[in-house]
N, CA, C and O atoms as a CHARMM CRD file, in Angstrom:
* protein
*
  400
    1    1 MET  N     15.87100  35.71800  62.60800 PROA 1      0.00000
    2    1 MET  CA    16.11200  36.28500  61.36500 PROA 1      0.00000
    3    1 MET  C     17.49400  35.43400  60.87500 PROA 1      0.00000
    4    1 MET  O     18.49900  35.14700  61.52500 PROA 1      0.00000
    5    2 ILE  N     17.17800  35.17900  59.62800 PROA 2      0.00000
    6    2 ILE  CA    18.21000  34.77900  58.82700 PROA 2      0.00000
    7    2 ILE  C     19.33600  35.25300  58.09000 PROA 2      0.00000
    8    2 ILE  O     19.11100  35.76700  56.99500 PROA 2      0.00000
    9    3 ASP  N     20.34200  35.18000  58.44500 PROA 3      0.00000
   10    3 ASP  CA    21.91900  36.15300  57.92200 PROA 3      0.00000
   11    3 ASP  C     21.77200  35.70600  56.65400 PROA 3      0.00000
   12    3 ASP  O     22.14000  34.56100  56.39100 PROA 3      0.00000
   13    4 MET  N     21.31500  36.37800  55.84400 PROA 4      0.00000
   14    4 MET  CA    21.58100  36.08100  54.20300 PROA 4      0.00000
   15    4 MET  C     22.93800  36.19800  53.67900 PROA 4      0.00000
   16    4 MET  O     23.31300  35.73900  52.60000 PROA 4      0.00000
   17    5 GLU  N     23.63900  36.83800  54.51000 PROA 5      0.00000
   18    5 GLU  CA    25.37400  36.87000  53.76500 PROA 5      0.00000
   19    5 GLU  C     25.73500  35.39000  54.38700 PROA 5      0.00000
   20    5 GLU  O     26.42400  34.70300  53.63300 PROA 5      0.00000
   21    6 GLU  N     25.41700  34.85700  55.50600 PROA 6      0.00000
   22    6 GLU  CA    25.97800  33.58100  55.80600 PROA 6      0.00000
   23    6 GLU  C     25.46500  32.46800  55.20400 PROA 6      0.00000
   24    6 GLU  O     26.10600  31.41800  55.14500 PROA 6      0.00000
   25    7 VAL  N     24.19100  32.62100  54.67700 PROA 7      0.00000
   26    7 VAL  CA    23.55200  31.70700  53.65100 PROA 7      0.00000
   27    7 VAL  C     24.40400  31.83200  52.27700 PROA 7      0.00000
   28    7 VAL  O     24.76000  30.85200  51.62200 PROA 7      0.00000
   29    8 ARG  N     24.64700  33.02300  51.97500 PROA 8      0.00000
   30    8 ARG  CA    25.72100  33.08700  50.58000 PROA 8      0.00000
   31    8 ARG  C     26.96900  32.60100  50.64600 PROA 8      0.00000
   32    8 ARG  O     27.58900  32.40900  49.59900 PROA 8      0.00000
   33    9 GLU  N     27.53900  32.32300  51.88800 PROA 9      0.00000
   34    9 GLU  CA    29.00500  31.92000  52.07200 PROA 9      0.00000
   35    9 GLU  C     28.79600  30.54900  52.21100 PROA 9      0.00000
   36    9 GLU  O     29.70200  29.85700  51.74500 PROA 9      0.00000
   37   10 LYS  N     27.81800  29.93400  52.74300 PROA 10     0.00000
   38   10 LYS  CA    27.25200  28.52100  52.74200 PROA 10     0.00000
   39   10 LYS  C     27.07300  28.16100  51.16200 PROA 10     0.00000
   40   10 LYS  O     27.78600  27.22000  50.81300 PROA 10     0.00000
   41   11 LEU  N     26.45700  28.59000  50.39000 PROA 11     0.00000
   42   11 LEU  CA    26.23100  28.34900  48.90100 PROA 11     0.00000
   43   11 LEU  C     27.56500  28.31700  48.25300 PROA 11     0.00000
   44   11 LEU  O     27.64900  27.47800  47.35500 PROA 11     0.00000
   45   12 LYS  N     28.64200  29.03000  48.48600 PROA 12     0.00000
   46   12 LYS  CA    29.80200  29.14400  48.12600 PROA 12     0.00000
   47   12 LYS  C     30.54700  27.79300  48.16700 PROA 12     0.00000
   48   12 LYS  O     31.56300  27.49500  47.53900 PROA 12     0.00000
   49   13 GLU  N     29.91500  27.11800  48.93800 PROA 13     0.00000
   50   13 GLU  CA    30.48200  25.59100  49.19200 PROA 13     0.00000
   51   13 GLU  C     30.08300  24.76200  47.97000 PROA 13     0.00000
   52   13 GLU  O     30.93400  23.98800  47.53100 PROA 13     0.00000
   53   14 VAL  N     28.95200  24.82600  47.40000 PROA 14     0.00000
   54   14 VAL  CA    28.19300  24.13400  46.61700 PROA 14     0.00000
   55   14 VAL  C     28.74600  24.56700  44.97700 PROA 14     0.00000
   56   14 VAL  O     28.62900  25.65500  44.41200 PROA 14     0.00000
   57   15 TYR  N     29.34400  23.35900  44.49800 PROA 15     0.00000
   58   15 TYR  CA    30.13500  23.62600  43.18100 PROA 15     0.00000
   59   15 TYR  C     29.28900  22.90300  41.87700 PROA 15     0.00000
   60   15 TYR  O     28.76300  21.79400  41.97500 PROA 15     0.00000
   61   16 ASP  N     29.26200  23.64200  40.78800 PROA 16     0.00000
   62   16 ASP  CA    28.92400  22.75700  39.47000 PROA 16     0.00000
   63   16 ASP  C     29.95200  21.92600  39.35600 PROA 16     0.00000
   64   16 ASP  O     31.09900  22.36100  39.25500 PROA 16     0.00000
   65   17 PRO  N     29.64300  20.50000  39.35600 PROA 17     0.00000
   66   17 PRO  CA    30.88100  19.55000  39.18600 PROA 17     0.00000
   67   17 PRO  C     31.31100  19.44800  37.98300 PROA 17     0.00000
   68   17 PRO  O     32.36000  18.81600  37.85200 PROA 17     0.00000
   69   18 GLU  N     30.61200  20.06400  36.64200 PROA 18     0.00000
   70   18 GLU  CA    31.25200  19.84700  35.41100 PROA 18     0.00000
   71   18 GLU  C     32.04900  21.20100  35.14700 PROA 18     0.00000
   72   18 GLU  O     32.99500  21.25900  34.36100 PROA 18     0.00000
   73   19 ILE  N     31.47400  22.50900  36.03500 PROA 19     0.00000
   74   19 ILE  CA    32.42100  23.55800  35.66300 PROA 19     0.00000
   75   19 ILE  C     33.54700  23.56400  36.52600 PROA 19     0.00000
   76   19 ILE  O     34.70300  23.66600  36.11600 PROA 19     0.00000
   77   20 GLY  N     33.20100  23.44700  37.79000 PROA 20     0.00000
   78   20 GLY  CA    34.12300  23.65400  38.95600 PROA 20     0.00000
   79   20 GLY  C     34.37600  25.06200  39.40900 PROA 20     0.00000
   80   20 GLY  O     35.45300  25.57900  39.70800 PROA 20     0.00000
   81   21 VAL  N     32.99100  25.65800  39.40100 PROA 21     0.00000
   82   21 VAL  CA    32.59900  26.90900  40.10900 PROA 21     0.00000
   83   21 VAL  C     31.48800  26.93700  40.92700 PROA 21     0.00000
   84   21 VAL  O     30.45600  26.34100  40.61600 PROA 21     0.00000
   85   22 ASN  N     31.60900  27.61400  42.00600 PROA 22     0.00000
   86   22 ASN  CA    30.45500  27.44200  42.99900 PROA 22     0.00000
   87   22 ASN  C     29.25100  28.39200  42.22000 PROA 22     0.00000
   88   22 ASN  O     29.37900  29.17700  41.28100 PROA 22     0.00000
   89   23 VAL  N     27.96100  27.97300  43.04600 PROA 23     0.00000
   90   23 VAL  CA    26.77600  28.15300  42.50300 PROA 23     0.00000
   91   23 VAL  C     26.67400  29.82100  42.59700 PROA 23     0.00000
   92   23 VAL  O     25.84300  30.44300  41.93500 PROA 23     0.00000
   93   24 VAL  N     27.59600  30.44600  43.47600 PROA 24     0.00000
   94   24 VAL  CA    27.15100  31.84000  43.79400 PROA 24     0.00000
   95   24 VAL  C     27.96500  32.71400  42.70200 PROA 24     0.00000
   96   24 VAL  O     27.43100  33.63400  42.08300 PROA 24     0.00000
   97   25 ASP  N     29.34100  32.32000  42.52800 PROA 25     0.00000
   98   25 ASP  CA    29.91900  33.16500  41.60900 PROA 25     0.00000
   99   25 ASP  C     29.60600  32.58100  40.23500 PROA 25     0.00000
  100   25 ASP  O     30.08900  33.20600  39.29000 PROA 25     0.00000
  101   26 LEU  N     28.90400  31.52600  39.96000 PROA 26     0.00000
  102   26 LEU  CA    28.42500  31.20600  38.66100 PROA 26     0.00000
  103   26 LEU  C     27.22900  31.93200  38.47600 PROA 26     0.00000
  104   26 LEU  O     26.86700  32.01600  37.30200 PROA 26     0.00000
  105   27 GLY  N     26.45900  32.52700  39.39900 PROA 27     0.00000
  106   27 GLY  CA    25.46600  33.54000  39.20600 PROA 27     0.00000
  107   27 GLY  C     24.04200  32.79400  38.92100 PROA 27     0.00000
  108   27 GLY  O     23.10300  33.29800  38.30400 PROA 27     0.00000
  109   28 LEU  N     24.07600  31.48800  39.49900 PROA 28     0.00000
  110   28 LEU  CA    22.86300  30.55200  39.50600 PROA 28     0.00000
  111   28 LEU  C     21.98100  30.91700  40.57400 PROA 28     0.00000
  112   28 LEU  O     20.88100  30.37100  40.48000 PROA 28     0.00000
  113   29 ILE  N     22.14900  31.79400  41.72100 PROA 29     0.00000
  114   29 ILE  CA    21.18500  32.26900  42.92700 PROA 29     0.00000
  115   29 ILE  C     20.48400  33.31800  42.37100 PROA 29     0.00000
  116   29 ILE  O     21.18600  34.29800  42.11900 PROA 29     0.00000
  117   30 TYR  N     19.22900  33.41600  42.08500 PROA 30     0.00000
  118   30 TYR  CA    18.69800  34.78500  41.67900 PROA 30     0.00000
  119   30 TYR  C     18.02500  35.21900  42.60200 PROA 30     0.00000
  120   30 TYR  O     17.75700  36.39400  42.35100 PROA 30     0.00000
  121   31 LYS  N     17.51400  34.83800  43.73800 PROA 31     0.00000
  122   31 LYS  CA    16.71400  35.49200  44.81000 PROA 31     0.00000
  123   31 LYS  C     16.68000  34.60100  45.89400 PROA 31     0.00000
  124   31 LYS  O     16.39400  33.41300  45.74300 PROA 31     0.00000
  125   32 MET  N     17.01400  35.21000  47.20700 PROA 32     0.00000
  126   32 MET  CA    16.85600  34.48400  48.61000 PROA 32     0.00000
  127   32 MET  C     16.19300  35.45800  49.48200 PROA 32     0.00000
  128   32 MET  O     16.61500  36.56400  49.81700 PROA 32     0.00000
  129   33 GLU  N     14.88600  34.77800  49.86000 PROA 33     0.00000
  130   33 GLU  CA    14.10300  35.48300  51.05900 PROA 33     0.00000
  131   33 GLU  C     13.39000  34.64900  51.93400 PROA 33     0.00000
  132   33 GLU  O     12.98300  33.51300  51.69100 PROA 33     0.00000
  133   34 GLU  N     13.25800  35.35400  53.06600 PROA 34     0.00000
  134   34 GLU  CA    12.74500  34.61400  54.25500 PROA 34     0.00000
  135   34 GLU  C     11.09200  35.28500  54.45500 PROA 34     0.00000
  136   34 GLU  O     10.80400  36.31600  55.06400 PROA 34     0.00000
  137   35 PRO  N     10.26300  34.45500  53.82300 PROA 35     0.00000
  138   35 PRO  CA     8.92900  34.73100  53.80100 PROA 35     0.00000
  139   35 PRO  C      8.21600  34.83500  54.93300 PROA 35     0.00000
  140   35 PRO  O      7.21800  35.55100  55.01200 PROA 35     0.00000
  141   36 GLU  N      8.82800  33.88700  56.22300 PROA 36     0.00000
  142   36 GLU  CA     8.71500  33.80600  57.46500 PROA 36     0.00000
  143   36 GLU  C      9.79400  33.22000  58.31500 PROA 36     0.00000
  144   36 GLU  O     10.57100  32.36800  57.88600 PROA 36     0.00000
  145   37 GLU  N      9.82600  33.71400  59.57600 PROA 37     0.00000
  146   37 GLU  CA    11.00300  33.51700  60.30000 PROA 37     0.00000
  147   37 GLU  C     11.43800  31.96600  60.15600 PROA 37     0.00000
  148   37 GLU  O     10.69100  30.99700  60.29400 PROA 37     0.00000
  149   38 GLY  N     12.83700  31.95300  59.84200 PROA 38     0.00000
  150   38 GLY  CA    13.32200  30.35900  59.88800 PROA 38     0.00000
  151   38 GLY  C     12.95900  29.61500  58.59500 PROA 38     0.00000
  152   38 GLY  O     13.34100  28.45900  58.41600 PROA 38     0.00000
  153   39 THR  N     12.21700  30.28500  57.68900 PROA 39     0.00000
  154   39 THR  CA    11.96800  29.78300  56.55700 PROA 39     0.00000
  155   39 THR  C     12.53600  30.43400  55.13600 PROA 39     0.00000
  156   39 THR  O     11.97600  31.42400  54.66600 PROA 39     0.00000
  157   40 LEU  N     13.62900  29.84900  54.50700 PROA 40     0.00000
  158   40 LEU  CA    14.19300  30.17700  53.54300 PROA 40     0.00000
  159   40 LEU  C     13.77600  29.79400  52.30200 PROA 40     0.00000
  160   40 LEU  O     13.54100  28.59400  52.16000 PROA 40     0.00000
  161   41 HSD  N     13.59700  30.66900  51.17800 PROA 41     0.00000
  162   41 HSD  CA    13.08600  30.36200  49.83200 PROA 41     0.00000
  163   41 HSD  C     14.15000  30.77800  49.07000 PROA 41     0.00000
  164   41 HSD  O     14.71000  31.85800  49.26400 PROA 41     0.00000
  165   42 ILE  N     14.51200  29.88700  48.09600 PROA 42     0.00000
  166   42 ILE  CA    15.88800  30.15100  46.92000 PROA 42     0.00000
  167   42 ILE  C     15.18800  29.96400  45.71400 PROA 42     0.00000
  168   42 ILE  O     14.59100  28.95900  45.33000 PROA 42     0.00000
  169   43 GLU  N     15.34700  31.14400  45.11800 PROA 43     0.00000
  170   43 GLU  CA    15.22400  30.76900  43.59000 PROA 43     0.00000
  171   43 GLU  C     16.54900  30.78400  42.79800 PROA 43     0.00000
  172   43 GLU  O     17.28300  31.77100  42.85000 PROA 43     0.00000
  173   44 MET  N     16.86400  29.67200  42.05100 PROA 44     0.00000
  174   44 MET  CA    17.99400  29.49400  41.33000 PROA 44     0.00000
  175   44 MET  C     17.72300  28.87200  39.89000 PROA 44     0.00000
  176   44 MET  O     16.61700  28.45100  39.55000 PROA 44     0.00000
  177   45 THR  N     18.77800  28.86200  39.13700 PROA 45     0.00000
  178   45 THR  CA    18.76700  28.25000  37.72300 PROA 45     0.00000
  179   45 THR  C     19.96700  27.49800  37.56300 PROA 45     0.00000
  180   45 THR  O     20.75600  27.37600  38.50000 PROA 45     0.00000
  181   46 MET  N     20.18800  26.92500  36.31200 PROA 46     0.00000
  182   46 MET  CA    21.09100  25.99200  36.00300 PROA 46     0.00000
  183   46 MET  C     21.70800  26.77300  34.71900 PROA 46     0.00000
  184   46 MET  O     21.20800  27.70700  34.09100 PROA 46     0.00000
  185   47 THR  N     22.88600  26.14100  34.53100 PROA 47     0.00000
  186   47 THR  CA    23.64200  26.79000  33.25900 PROA 47     0.00000
  187   47 THR  C     22.92900  26.41300  32.06400 PROA 47     0.00000
  188   47 THR  O     22.87800  27.25700  31.16900 PROA 47     0.00000
  189   48 THR  N     22.28400  25.12600  31.86100 PROA 48     0.00000
  190   48 THR  CA    21.56600  24.74400  30.74000 PROA 48     0.00000
  191   48 THR  C     20.20900  23.90800  31.17300 PROA 48     0.00000
  192   48 THR  O     20.29300  23.07100  32.07200 PROA 48     0.00000
  193   49 PRO  N     19.19300  24.11500  30.63100 PROA 49     0.00000
  194   49 PRO  CA    18.01900  23.29400  31.13700 PROA 49     0.00000
  195   49 PRO  C     18.04300  21.87300  31.28900 PROA 49     0.00000
  196   49 PRO  O     17.38100  21.23700  32.11000 PROA 49     0.00000
  197   50 GLY  N     19.04500  21.29900  30.24000 PROA 50     0.00000
  198   50 GLY  CA    19.40200  19.93800  30.15900 PROA 50     0.00000
  199   50 GLY  C     20.46800  19.36600  31.09200 PROA 50     0.00000
  200   50 GLY  O     20.81400  18.19300  30.95700 PROA 50     0.00000
  201   51 CYS  N     21.05400  20.22600  32.12500 PROA 51     0.00000
  202   51 CYS  CA    22.08500  19.94600  33.18900 PROA 51     0.00000
  203   51 CYS  C     21.81600  18.90000  33.78800 PROA 51     0.00000
  204   51 CYS  O     20.80200  18.84500  34.48300 PROA 51     0.00000
  205   52 PRO  N     22.77100  17.69100  33.64000 PROA 52     0.00000
  206   52 PRO  CA    22.55300  16.47600  34.06300 PROA 52     0.00000
  207   52 PRO  C     22.74100  16.49000  35.73300 PROA 52     0.00000
  208   52 PRO  O     22.25300  15.59100  36.41900 PROA 52     0.00000
  209   53 ALA  N     23.45400  17.53700  36.28000 PROA 53     0.00000
  210   53 ALA  CA    23.57000  17.59700  37.60300 PROA 53     0.00000
  211   53 ALA  C     22.56900  18.32900  38.39300 PROA 53     0.00000
  212   53 ALA  O     22.69900  18.63600  39.57800 PROA 53     0.00000
  213   54 HSD  N     21.63500  18.56600  37.69600 PROA 54     0.00000
  214   54 HSD  CA    20.56200  19.37600  38.02200 PROA 54     0.00000
  215   54 HSD  C     19.87600  19.17400  39.62900 PROA 54     0.00000
  216   54 HSD  O     19.53500  20.05800  40.41400 PROA 54     0.00000
  217   55 ASP  N     19.82600  17.93500  39.76500 PROA 55     0.00000
  218   55 ASP  CA    18.92300  17.26800  41.17900 PROA 55     0.00000
  219   55 ASP  C     19.94600  17.31900  42.22500 PROA 55     0.00000
  220   55 ASP  O     19.65900  17.74100  43.34500 PROA 55     0.00000
  221   56 MET  N     21.31900  16.84600  41.87800 PROA 56     0.00000
  222   56 MET  CA    22.16700  17.07400  42.70000 PROA 56     0.00000
  223   56 MET  C     22.63300  18.53400  43.12700 PROA 56     0.00000
  224   56 MET  O     22.98400  18.73200  44.29000 PROA 56     0.00000
  225   57 ILE  N     22.63600  19.36700  42.35800 PROA 57     0.00000
  226   57 ILE  CA    23.07000  20.75300  42.71100 PROA 57     0.00000
  227   57 ILE  C     21.89900  21.32500  43.28400 PROA 57     0.00000
  228   57 ILE  O     22.35500  22.10400  44.12100 PROA 57     0.00000
  229   58 SER  N     20.67400  21.39500  43.32400 PROA 58     0.00000
  230   58 SER  CA    19.63000  21.91300  43.75700 PROA 58     0.00000
  231   58 SER  C     19.55600  21.31400  45.08800 PROA 58     0.00000
  232   58 SER  O     19.19900  21.99300  46.05100 PROA 58     0.00000
  233   59 GLN  N     19.91500  19.90800  45.21400 PROA 59     0.00000
  234   59 GLN  CA    19.72300  19.11600  46.73800 PROA 59     0.00000
  235   59 GLN  C     21.31500  19.98400  47.73300 PROA 59     0.00000
  236   59 GLN  O     21.36900  20.26300  48.93000 PROA 59     0.00000
  237   60 ASN  N     22.03400  20.12300  47.01000 PROA 60     0.00000
  238   60 ASN  CA    23.24200  20.54800  47.57300 PROA 60     0.00000
  239   60 ASN  C     23.21300  21.87000  48.13500 PROA 60     0.00000
  240   60 ASN  O     23.76800  22.20600  49.18100 PROA 60     0.00000
  241   61 VAL  N     22.49700  22.63600  47.33500 PROA 61     0.00000
  242   61 VAL  CA    21.89700  24.02600  47.59700 PROA 61     0.00000
  243   61 VAL  C     21.32400  24.05600  48.87300 PROA 61     0.00000
  244   61 VAL  O     21.74000  24.71500  49.82700 PROA 61     0.00000
  245   62 GLU  N     20.03900  23.07600  48.84400 PROA 62     0.00000
  246   62 GLU  CA    19.30000  23.17100  50.12500 PROA 62     0.00000
  247   62 GLU  C     19.97500  22.86900  51.30500 PROA 62     0.00000
  248   62 GLU  O     19.83300  23.53900  52.32800 PROA 62     0.00000
  249   63 TRP  N     20.82900  21.72500  51.20500 PROA 63     0.00000
  250   63 TRP  CA    21.50800  21.24900  52.55200 PROA 63     0.00000
  251   63 TRP  C     22.46500  22.45800  52.85700 PROA 63     0.00000
  252   63 TRP  O     22.28900  23.01500  53.94000 PROA 63     0.00000
  253   64 ALA  N     23.37300  22.89100  52.10400 PROA 64     0.00000
  254   64 ALA  CA    24.24200  23.99100  52.22800 PROA 64     0.00000
  255   64 ALA  C     23.57200  25.11200  52.88600 PROA 64     0.00000
  256   64 ALA  O     24.09500  25.59400  53.89100 PROA 64     0.00000
  257   65 ALA  N     22.46600  25.58400  52.43000 PROA 65     0.00000
  258   65 ALA  CA    21.65700  26.71600  53.06000 PROA 65     0.00000
  259   65 ALA  C     21.01700  26.56100  54.40500 PROA 65     0.00000
  260   65 ALA  O     20.73300  27.45000  55.20700 PROA 65     0.00000
  261   66 ALA  N     20.83800  25.24500  54.50500 PROA 66     0.00000
  262   66 ALA  CA    20.13800  24.62500  55.86200 PROA 66     0.00000
  263   66 ALA  C     21.04700  24.81900  56.80500 PROA 66     0.00000
  264   66 ALA  O     20.56200  24.78400  57.93600 PROA 66     0.00000
  265   67 GLN  N     22.48600  25.06200  56.74300 PROA 67     0.00000
  266   67 GLN  CA    23.42000  24.89800  57.84500 PROA 67     0.00000
  267   67 GLN  C     23.76700  26.20500  58.59200 PROA 67     0.00000
  268   67 GLN  O     24.37400  26.35200  59.65400 PROA 67     0.00000
  269   68 ALA  N     23.12100  27.28300  57.60000 PROA 68     0.00000
  270   68 ALA  CA    23.17300  28.61200  58.25500 PROA 68     0.00000
  271   68 ALA  C     22.53800  28.84100  59.38100 PROA 68     0.00000
  272   68 ALA  O     21.42200  28.32000  59.36500 PROA 68     0.00000
  273   69 PHE  N     22.79000  29.42100  60.38400 PROA 69     0.00000
  274   69 PHE  CA    22.05900  30.00200  61.54600 PROA 69     0.00000
  275   69 PHE  C     20.76700  30.22400  61.43400 PROA 69     0.00000
  276   69 PHE  O     20.49900  31.16400  60.68600 PROA 69     0.00000
  277   70 GLY  N     19.82400  29.65600  61.94500 PROA 70     0.00000
  278   70 GLY  CA    18.20600  30.32700  62.04600 PROA 70     0.00000
  279   70 GLY  C     17.49400  29.86700  60.81500 PROA 70     0.00000
  280   70 GLY  O     16.36000  30.26800  60.55300 PROA 70     0.00000
  281   71 VAL  N     18.27500  28.86700  59.91200 PROA 71     0.00000
  282   71 VAL  CA    17.44200  28.35100  58.96400 PROA 71     0.00000
  283   71 VAL  C     16.79500  27.10400  59.45000 PROA 71     0.00000
  284   71 VAL  O     17.46700  26.15600  59.85600 PROA 71     0.00000
  285   72 GLY  N     15.44300  27.09500  59.40900 PROA 72     0.00000
  286   72 GLY  CA    14.59600  25.72900  59.63300 PROA 72     0.00000
  287   72 GLY  C     14.09500  25.13600  58.69400 PROA 72     0.00000
  288   72 GLY  O     13.99400  23.92300  58.87700 PROA 72     0.00000
  289   73 MET  N     13.65600  25.59900  57.53500 PROA 73     0.00000
  290   73 MET  CA    13.14300  25.05900  56.60800 PROA 73     0.00000
  291   73 MET  C     13.55500  25.82700  55.08300 PROA 73     0.00000
  292   73 MET  O     13.35600  27.02900  54.90300 PROA 73     0.00000
  293   74 VAL  N     13.99900  25.16100  54.31200 PROA 74     0.00000
  294   74 VAL  CA    14.55600  25.59200  52.79200 PROA 74     0.00000
  295   74 VAL  C     13.82500  25.11500  51.98600 PROA 74     0.00000
  296   74 VAL  O     13.48100  23.93500  52.06000 PROA 74     0.00000
  297   75 TYR  N     13.33200  26.11200  50.81500 PROA 75     0.00000
  298   75 TYR  CA    12.58400  25.59400  49.79700 PROA 75     0.00000
  299   75 TYR  C     13.56800  26.05200  48.26800 PROA 75     0.00000
  300   75 TYR  O     13.76000  27.18300  47.82100 PROA 75     0.00000
  301   76 VAL  N     13.97500  24.94200  47.82200 PROA 76     0.00000
  302   76 VAL  CA    14.61200  25.62500  46.51900 PROA 76     0.00000
  303   76 VAL  C     13.92500  25.44900  45.03700 PROA 76     0.00000
  304   76 VAL  O     13.74700  24.35300  44.50600 PROA 76     0.00000
  305   77 ASP  N     13.64800  26.42900  44.59000 PROA 77     0.00000
  306   77 ASP  CA    13.01900  26.44900  43.03100 PROA 77     0.00000
  307   77 ASP  C     13.88700  26.85800  42.06700 PROA 77     0.00000
  308   77 ASP  O     14.48900  27.93200  42.07300 PROA 77     0.00000
  309   78 VAL  N     13.96500  25.89900  41.13100 PROA 78     0.00000
  310   78 VAL  CA    14.71900  25.99000  39.82400 PROA 78     0.00000
  311   78 VAL  C     13.75400  26.55000  38.85400 PROA 78     0.00000
  312   78 VAL  O     12.67900  26.01400  38.58700 PROA 78     0.00000
  313   79 VAL  N     14.29300  27.92600  38.21200 PROA 79     0.00000
  314   79 VAL  CA    13.60900  28.81000  37.25700 PROA 79     0.00000
  315   79 VAL  C     14.47700  28.85000  36.21700 PROA 79     0.00000
  316   79 VAL  O     15.67600  28.64700  36.41100 PROA 79     0.00000
  317   80 TRP  N     14.01100  29.10100  35.06400 PROA 80     0.00000
  318   80 TRP  CA    14.49600  29.17100  33.66100 PROA 80     0.00000
  319   80 TRP  C     14.27700  30.67000  32.87700 PROA 80     0.00000
  320   80 TRP  O     14.44100  30.90500  31.67900 PROA 80     0.00000
  321   81 ASP  N     13.88300  31.53600  33.88000 PROA 81     0.00000
  322   81 ASP  CA    13.58300  32.90800  33.41400 PROA 81     0.00000
  323   81 ASP  C     14.04300  34.00100  34.32200 PROA 81     0.00000
  324   81 ASP  O     13.37700  34.08800  35.35400 PROA 81     0.00000
  325   82 PRO  N     14.90600  34.75600  34.20400 PROA 82     0.00000
  326   82 PRO  CA    15.52600  34.83300  33.24800 PROA 82     0.00000
  327   82 PRO  C     16.71300  33.74300  33.08000 PROA 82     0.00000
  328   82 PRO  O     17.29900  33.23500  34.03700 PROA 82     0.00000
  329   83 PRO  N     17.00500  33.43000  31.57000 PROA 83     0.00000
  330   83 PRO  CA    17.92100  32.68600  31.12300 PROA 83     0.00000
  331   83 PRO  C     19.25200  32.65000  31.68100 PROA 83     0.00000
  332   83 PRO  O     19.65000  33.77600  31.97900 PROA 83     0.00000
  333   84 TRP  N     20.17600  31.59000  31.95000 PROA 84     0.00000
  334   84 TRP  CA    21.32700  32.03800  32.66100 PROA 84     0.00000
  335   84 TRP  C     22.27200  32.33200  31.36400 PROA 84     0.00000
  336   84 TRP  O     22.13000  31.86300  30.23500 PROA 84     0.00000
  337   85 SER  N     23.15700  33.13000  31.77200 PROA 85     0.00000
  338   85 SER  CA    24.11900  33.52600  30.71500 PROA 85     0.00000
  339   85 SER  C     25.54800  33.87500  31.40000 PROA 85     0.00000
  340   85 SER  O     25.68300  34.31600  32.54100 PROA 85     0.00000
  341   86 PRO  N     26.38000  33.64800  30.66000 PROA 86     0.00000
  342   86 PRO  CA    27.93200  33.94700  31.28500 PROA 86     0.00000
  343   86 PRO  C     28.27900  35.15700  31.73300 PROA 86     0.00000
  344   86 PRO  O     29.28200  35.28100  32.43600 PROA 86     0.00000
  345   87 ASP  N     27.50300  36.21700  31.39000 PROA 87     0.00000
  346   87 ASP  CA    27.24300  37.67500  31.93800 PROA 87     0.00000
  347   87 ASP  C     26.81800  37.74700  33.42800 PROA 87     0.00000
  348   87 ASP  O     27.02900  38.78800  34.05100 PROA 87     0.00000
  349   88 MET  N     26.29500  36.80400  33.95400 PROA 88     0.00000
  350   88 MET  CA    25.76000  36.47600  35.36900 PROA 88     0.00000
  351   88 MET  C     27.08000  36.12700  36.29100 PROA 88     0.00000
  352   88 MET  O     27.26100  36.56800  37.42600 PROA 88     0.00000
  353   89 MET  N     27.78500  35.42500  35.72000 PROA 89     0.00000
  354   89 MET  CA    28.95100  35.20300  36.69200 PROA 89     0.00000
  355   89 MET  C     29.92500  36.29400  37.27200 PROA 89     0.00000
  356   89 MET  O     30.10900  37.30900  36.60000 PROA 89     0.00000
  357   90 SER  N     30.47900  36.16200  38.32900 PROA 90     0.00000
  358   90 SER  CA    31.23200  37.15800  39.05400 PROA 90     0.00000
  359   90 SER  C     32.35900  37.57200  38.06200 PROA 90     0.00000
  360   90 SER  O     32.43800  36.93100  37.01400 PROA 90     0.00000
  361   91 PRO  N     33.22100  38.56300  38.29100 PROA 91     0.00000
  362   91 PRO  CA    34.29100  38.65900  37.48200 PROA 91     0.00000
  363   91 PRO  C     35.25200  37.54500  37.61400 PROA 91     0.00000
  364   91 PRO  O     35.72000  36.98600  36.62200 PROA 91     0.00000
  365   92 GLU  N     35.60700  37.15400  39.05200 PROA 92     0.00000
  366   92 GLU  CA    36.41400  35.87900  39.12000 PROA 92     0.00000
  367   92 GLU  C     36.20800  34.63300  38.31400 PROA 92     0.00000
  368   92 GLU  O     37.04700  33.93800  37.74100 PROA 92     0.00000
  369   93 ALA  N     34.86600  34.50000  38.39900 PROA 93     0.00000
  370   93 ALA  CA    34.34100  33.24500  37.69200 PROA 93     0.00000
  371   93 ALA  C     34.63400  33.34700  36.21600 PROA 93     0.00000
  372   93 ALA  O     34.92700  32.31900  35.60500 PROA 93     0.00000
  373   94 GLN  N     34.57700  34.51900  35.59500 PROA 94     0.00000
  374   94 GLN  CA    34.40900  34.70000  34.24300 PROA 94     0.00000
  375   94 GLN  C     36.11300  34.77900  33.74800 PROA 94     0.00000
  376   94 GLN  O     36.51400  34.40800  32.64500 PROA 94     0.00000
  377   95 GLU  N     36.84300  35.26300  34.67400 PROA 95     0.00000
  378   95 GLU  CA    38.11400  35.26300  34.42700 PROA 95     0.00000
  379   95 GLU  C     38.61400  33.68700  34.68500 PROA 95     0.00000
  380   95 GLU  O     39.48500  33.22200  33.95100 PROA 95     0.00000
  381   96 GLN  N     38.21000  33.13600  35.42400 PROA 96     0.00000
  382   96 GLN  CA    38.79200  31.65900  35.82400 PROA 96     0.00000
  383   96 GLN  C     38.39500  30.78100  34.51700 PROA 96     0.00000
  384   96 GLN  O     39.13200  29.95300  33.98200 PROA 96     0.00000
  385   97 LEU  N     37.24700  31.08700  34.16400 PROA 97     0.00000
  386   97 LEU  CA    36.88600  30.16200  32.80000 PROA 97     0.00000
  387   97 LEU  C     36.98500  30.86200  31.42500 PROA 97     0.00000
  388   97 LEU  O     36.30900  30.47800  30.47100 PROA 97     0.00000
  389   98 GLY  N     37.84100  31.89200  31.35000 PROA 98     0.00000
  390   98 GLY  CA    38.45800  32.41600  30.23400 PROA 98     0.00000
  391   98 GLY  C     37.32500  33.23500  29.37300 PROA 98     0.00000
  392   98 GLY  O     37.23700  33.32200  28.14800 PROA 98     0.00000
  393   99 PHE  N     36.52600  33.78100  30.33500 PROA 99     0.00000
  394   99 PHE  CA    35.34500  34.88000  29.52500 PROA 99     0.00000
  395   99 PHE  C     36.12700  36.41100  29.65200 PROA 99     0.00000
  396   99 PHE  O     35.65800  37.37300  29.04400 PROA 99     0.00000
  397  100 ARG  N     37.21200  36.52500  30.39600 PROA 100    0.00000
  398  100 ARG  CA    37.69200  37.86600  30.53500 PROA 100    0.00000
  399  100 ARG  C     39.22600  37.56800  29.94300 PROA 100    0.00000
  400  100 ARG  O     40.04800  38.48200  29.86900 PROA 100    0.00000
């Protein structure tokens, strides 16, 4: 069984290079589930549909998640619904970026 909290901690090491905040605190990770043992499915989004770092960020999410114990396969799906907004950020990220 995959420890989702460990996965979340690994994902905090993945930063949006343009914003300088990790994908978890940005609120880009929508869903993480283990449909079968050792397989991790992640639904995430980007701050904008035209994000130039789209491929790099999603590949880094896949790599970071694979570092967690028990993860054999990782599938990352980038979704656009619901659209991302600054309200999805953690309070710390909102403060860091001047939204609070």
